[in-house]
N, C-alpha and C positions, 0 to 999 in steps of 0.2 A: 714636640708639639708640631702638628701638621696644620696646614691651612684649611680653610673651609671648602667644602665641596659645593659646587653650584648646580649640581644635577642630582635630584633625589627621588622623583616620583614619575610614574608613567602616565601617559595620556595619549589616546588615539585621535582626539579631536583637534581641530585647528584652533589656535589661540585667537581670541578676539583682538581687534585692532587696538582697543583701549585697555589691554591687559596691564596689570599693575607691575610693580617691581619684581614680583615672583616670576614673571614671564619674560623679562627683558632679554634673557639669553637666547631667545628664539625669534626675535623680531626679523621680519623679512629683510633679506640682504639687499633687495632692490629698492628699498625705501630711500629716496633721494631728497626727501624734504629737508630743506636747509634749517639750521637751528634758528629760532626766533631771535631777533635783535634784543639786546638787554633793555633798550629804551622802550620797546613795545610791550614788555611784560609788566604786569602789575607788581608793585612791591609786595613782598611777603612779610607779614607782620609777626609770624611765629618766631619765638626766641631762638637764638643760636646758643646752644648749650656747650659748656666745656666737656671734653671727653677725657676720662681718667684711665682709660685702658685701651689697648689695641683693639682691632676688630673682634667681634663676638667669638665664642669658642670655636675650635676647629670643626670643620665639616658640619656647619649649621644646615639643618635639613629643610630650611624654608627659603632657600635662595633661588631656586629655579625648577624647571621641569625637564624630564627626560622625554624626548620626542622619538617616537618609533620611526626609523628611517630604513627603507628598503635598500639593498645593495646598489640598485640602479640609481637611487637618489643620492647615495653617499658621496659620490665623486662630485656631482653638481653642487651639493651643499657645501662641501669642503672648498671648492673653487670660489663659490660665492662669498664665503666668509673671508677667505684669504685676500680677495680683491677689494674688500670693503675699505674705503679710505678712513684713516684715523682723523678725528676732528683736528682742525687747524690749531697748531701750537702744542698739541699733545703728543706724547710718545706711548705706544703700547708696550707694556712689559709683562713677561710671563715668569712667574716664580718657578724655581726648579721643581716644585711639587705640582705645578700646573695652574695655580691661581692667576687669573688675569687682573692687572691693575694698570692705571694710567699715571703718567708723570709729565708735568709741565715744566720744562727747563727754565723758561724765562721767569715765571711767577714762583717757581720752586714749590709746587703743590703736588701731592700724591693723593690718589683716591681710588677706591675700588668700585665706585659708581660706574654703572655700565653706560659709558659715554656714547656708544653707538646708538643709544636711544636719544633722539633729539630733544624730547621733553625733559628727560633727566639731565642731559647736557646743559640745557638752558638754565634749569634750576640750580645746578651745581655751580655754573659760572657766576650767577647772581650772588650766591652765597659766598663764593670765593672773593668776589670783588668787595662785598660788604665787609668781610673780615679784614682783608688787606687794607682797605681804606681806614679801618679803625686802629691799625698798628701804630702809625706815627702819633696820633693824638694821645694814645694811652701809654705807649712804650717809648716814644721819642724816636727811636730808630730800630729797625729790625736787624737782628744779628746777621752778619754776612753769610755764614754757613748754617743756615736754618731752612727748614721746610715746613709746610703746612699740611696736616692730614685732615681731610674732610670726609665725613660720612653722612650721607643722607639717611634719614630714618626709614627703615624698611616698611614700617606700617603706614607712615605718612611722609612721603617724599618732600613735602613742603617744609619740614623741619630738618635740622642737621646738628651734628656735633663735630667738635674739632679739637685739635691740640697742635702746638708748634714743637718741633724737634730742633734742638741746638746741637749740632755736631761737634762744636768746639768744647762745650761743657758736658756733652754726653748726658743731657737731661731734657726734660720737657718743660714747657711754660705755656701760660694762657694770657689772654688780654686783661682779664680781671684778676685782682688779687683774691685768692681763694684760700680759706683755711682748710686744714686736712679734714675736718669734720664735714664741711660742705661738699668735699670731693669724695666722700665715702672712704677715706683713708683711715687706718687705725692709728691710735696714739703711738708716739715714738718717744724715745728717751732724750733725744736732742735734735737740733736742727741738722747737725752733721749726719745723724742716723737717718733722717728723712732723705737727705740729698743723695745717699748712696743706693738705696733700693727699697724693698718692701718688707713689711713685718707681717707674719702669717699666723700668729698664734692667738686664739681666743682663750677664754678661761679653760683651765686644764680639765675640769670635770665635764665639759661639754663634749658631745660626740662629733662635732664638726671641726674640720680643719679648713679655715678660711684663708685663702691666699689673696692678698691685696698687693698689687704691683705699683710701685711709684718710682719716679726719677730714673736712676741709672738702669735698673733692671727693665723698666718700661722702655727706656731708650733702646736697649739691646733687643727687646722683643719687637720693637718697631723695625729695627734693621733686619731682624729675622724674617718678618713678614714682607718687607719691601727691600730686597737686597740688590735688585737688578739695575738700578739707574745711577749708581755711583760706586766709588771704590774707597774702601777704608784705608787709612794710613798704616804704615808699617808698625806704628806704636801699638795698635790693637793686637796684631799678631804676636809681637814680641811679649806683650803683657800676658797673653794667653799661654805662650810657651813657658814662661816663668811660672805661672800658676799650675800648669800641668806637671812641670818638673817637681815643684814643691809637693803637690798632692801625691805624686808617685812615691817620693821618698817618705813622706809622712805615713802613708798607709802601709808601706813595706816595713817600717820600723816601729809601728805602734798599732795595737789593736783598738786603741781608744781614739783614733784619729777622727777629726770632724770633716775630712775631705770628702767631697761628694762622689769621687770616682776611685776605683782600685788602681793599683800599679799597672796591671795589664791593660785596663781601659785607657789610662793616660798614655801608655806606649802606643796603643792603636791610634789615639787621637793625634799624637805627635807625627806618626807616619802618614796619616791622612793629610795633615797640614803640609808636610814636606812634599807630598806627591802632587799637590795642586800647583801648577806653574803660575808665575807672576805675569799673566797674560790678560789683556782687557777682556777677552772672551770668557775667561774663567773668573772674572772679578765678582760677578753675582753669586755663583755657588760658593766661592770662598768667603764672601761676606756672610752668607747664611751659616756656614760652619762656625766661623768665629763668633758671630752674634749669639747663636744658640748656646755654645759652651760658656761664653762670658755671662750670659743671663743666668745660667745655672750657678756659676761661681758667685755672682752678685747675690742671688737668692740665698745661697748657703752662708755667705758672710753675715748677712743681716739677721738670719735666723739665730746665728750664734753670737750676735751683738759684737762683731769684730770692731776693735778700736774703742770700745767702751770699757768702763771700769768693771762692769759685770760680764765681761766676755766669757763665753763658754770655751774652755781650752780642751775639754774632753767630751766625747759624745755621751758619757754617762753622768755628766754634771748637770744638775737641775738648776735652772734659772727662774723657774716659776714654782710657787708654793705647791707642794704635793698634797693633795687631799688624803685624809686617812679614811679609807673605806671601812665599812662596818664588818665586823666578824661576829658570828653567832656560834652557839653551842653546836648546832647541827653541822655547820661547815667545819668546825674544829673536830667533831667526831668523824666526819668523812675524811678529813686530812689524816687523822690518826689511823683510820682503817686503811688508808693508802700508804701507810708507813712514812708520812710526811713527804713523799715524792711529789705530791701536788704543789708544795711550797717551792720546790726546786724548779718545776716547770713554770710556776707563776713568776718567779724572779727572772727566769730566762726571757719570758715574754716582756716583762716590764723593762728589762735592760735594753731591749732593742727599740723601745718607744718612749724614751725619756723626753719629757715635755712635749709629747705627741709628735716627735720628729723620728721618722723612720729612714733607715739607710738600706738601699737595695742589697748590698753585699752581705750585711749582717742578717737581713730578713731571709735571704736565700740560704745562708748557713743554718739558721734556725729551722727552716722548713726541711732541709736535707737531714739535719740531726733528728728531728721528730719522726720523719719517715723511716729512717734507719732504725730508730728505737722501736717503733711500732712493728715494723716488718720482722725484726729480730725476735721480739717478744712473741709475735704471732706464730712464728715457726716453732719455737720451743714449747709454746702452749699446745700446738698441734701434736707435738711428740708426747707431751704429758697426757693429753687426752687419749692418744692411742694406747699408752702404757696403762692408764687406769681403766680403759675399756677392756684390755686383756685381763687385768686383775678382777674386774667385775665378772667376766665370763668364768673365771676359775674360782671365784670366792664361794664360801659356804653360805647357803641361804638361811640356815638355822644352826643354832649352837649356843655357846656360852655368851656371857656379857661382853667378853673381849671380841668375839666375832661380831656382835652387834655394833660395837664401837667402830671396828674396822670397816664394816659395811657403811656406816654413817659417814666416816671420813672419806670413804671411796666416792660416795655420792657428792660430797662437798667438793672433792677434787675434780670430778667430772663437770660439775656446774661451774666451778671457778675457771677451769681451762676453757670451757665453752664460752663463758662470758669474756674471757681475755681474747679469744679468737674473734668473736663477733665485734667487740668494740675496736680491736686493732684493725680489722679489715675495713670497718666503717670509717675510722679516722684516716687510714691510708687513702681510701677512695675519695674522701671528702677533701683532703689536702693535696692530692696529687696535682690538681689543677694549678696550684700556686708555685710549682717548681719553675724557677727561672723568671718569676714575675718581678716587678719593680716596686719602688717605695710607694707609689700611688696605690697599687693594689694592697700593699701591706697596711697602709693607713686605713683604707676602706674596711679591710677585714678586722683589724684591731678595734676600730671604732664601732663596728657592728656588734662584736661579741664581748665588749667590755661592759660589765654590768654597772649601772649607775650607782647602785648602793654597795655592792660587794667587790667591785673592781674585777680583777682577773682571777680571783679565788675560784669561782665556779669553773672557769676554763682550765685552771691547773688541775682540778679534781678530775675533769673529763679526760685530760691528757694522760693522767696517771692511771686511769682505769685498766688498760691492758696489762701494765706491769704489776699493779697491785693485785689484780685477779690471779696473775700467774704466781705471785708469792704465796697467796692463800692456797693455791693448788699444790705448791711445793710443801707447804706446812701440812696439808691434809695427807699428802703422799708420804711425808716423813713420819707422820703419826701411824700410818699403816705399817711402815717398816719397824717402828718401835714396838708395835703390838705383835709383830710377826713371831718373835721368839716364844711367846706364850703358847703357840700352837705346835711347837716343835716337840719331838719326843727325845728324852734323854737330857740329863742335867748338863753334861759336857757340851753338847751342841748348843744349848741355850746360853751357856757362859761364853762360848766362842762368839756367837752372834752378838751378844750384848757388848762384848769388848770391842768388836769392830764398829758397832753403832756409836759407842761412846767416843772412840777415837775420831770417827768422822765428825761428830758433833763438835768436839774440841777443835779440830782443824778448821771447821767452818767459822766458829766463834773467833778463833785466833786471826783468821784472815780478815774478818770484819773489823776487829780492833786494830789490826796493823794498817789497814787502808782507810780508817775512818777519817772524816774531814774535821780534824780538830780545830782548824782555823775558824769554822763556822760556829763553834761552841762559845758560850759566853764566859766560861771559866774552865779551869783544869778539872774540876769535879765533874762537869758535864762531859768531859772527854772520855771518861770511863764508860763501860757498857751500861752499868746501872744508872749513871748520870744521864746517859743518852736516852734511856728509857723514860727516866723521870722528866726530861725536857720534852720528850715526844708527847707524853700524856698531860703535861702541865697545861696545854692549851684547852683541855677539857674543863679545867677548874677556873681558868682566867680568860674567858672570851672577852674580846674588846668590843665595846659598844660606842665608840667615838662617833659623834655626829659629823656628818659631812658638812663642810662649810656651805652656807647658803649665799646666793647672789644678793648683793646689797641693793636696796630699792633705788 
């Protein structure tokens, strides 16, 4: 996650003196107007609302304006901004990614409000004083190692939101006792579950993945956003190193690991941590690195219900009831036409999105596997198309019934190979963009193309089209070869060709039986060739029409 950008749009006009918060980043540097005294300002009656998340999403495009500056003006503008005095009692901090924020060491307050704007400075200090004055009556005493985050509303700077950060407990708190429902937090299985991090899963048949951040993950997100004004203790780094070591070993020894990073990534993170010196000048960037990684680990632990009775110990383990998507005769027929390869693709997709949780490493493996399959199939289909084109050029246009059947099979082979090439090229072109992408893109993709009624069955059929079309092309080509002896002269030649064809057919069937996936069969009977065919066509007679569970009112 990156911080928000404060420059987003262009304008050639001068900003008005009474510009709103969107224009505070370009206030004249020569404005020496003193901030108004707190006593002179009228009290603001708007409510002070608790804030349950860090600042808005990264790179919010409504924070400021980009001012066109000529090269001659650039130096003067830079000097003017660098000479601008920081408001009394405040420290200016710059995030490693460039975001500006302010820190008040005495009051222990952090804010992104543009305090160089005297109007905003006055309003922020009034709100800060109001909140701090309410701490003792409501909490008794403020925790020693705590800080207040204040955010003035961007649309109406007279209102604000806040939260307190407790560095000792690594959590957040507010002045008023709030239930999780009033803070827009999802239900949790226990108070201990709530205190650790956030829960991010809505009902599984919904297409949205909603992430709600609470407590510890929110704390580390706060540190990630505001890392420059303090130094984390050695305990946080030691804890992170231990988590990285466990994740590296777990992913190296188990394909079912729930760790969020691969062994190679964990090694890189360990090297990055070791390369940062324990120097006060590097404290901010090091805080940022530690906080971002710990936030990911906290998120991962709560998604898998770590520490609970129902903890997910493997990534393929379901903790949420899986809806039974509807199957129809038409879908079963298409799956059979695809030689049930669509079911294999469907299961591959479902296995990387159990309970709507995607892992970057397994998503990338699936994308690479799909691209290799489609590219390989497309190449062989192109060769088959060329072969059948040659056969078409030398085929007889008129003749016996056998010749007519051969010509029909030839046209089927050409159409099937062309369909395999077209669908394969399209799928490769469509999915090439997902090479090397992360779990976020995987979730968006899977949520977009999962059918609300039929699940991933249609996707599996589309994925299997290049291979299935190629198999029909092979069948049509084989039929042509089977009919070829009828056009030969001489009984001896016909017998020799037929013997060769029969031997080839036997070898192909033997290979299929030898490498069949008997573990996927329901019984030993289905492990035979005839049993496999019966199982493949059984779906045509027994389509499932299970209703999808409905939301309770």
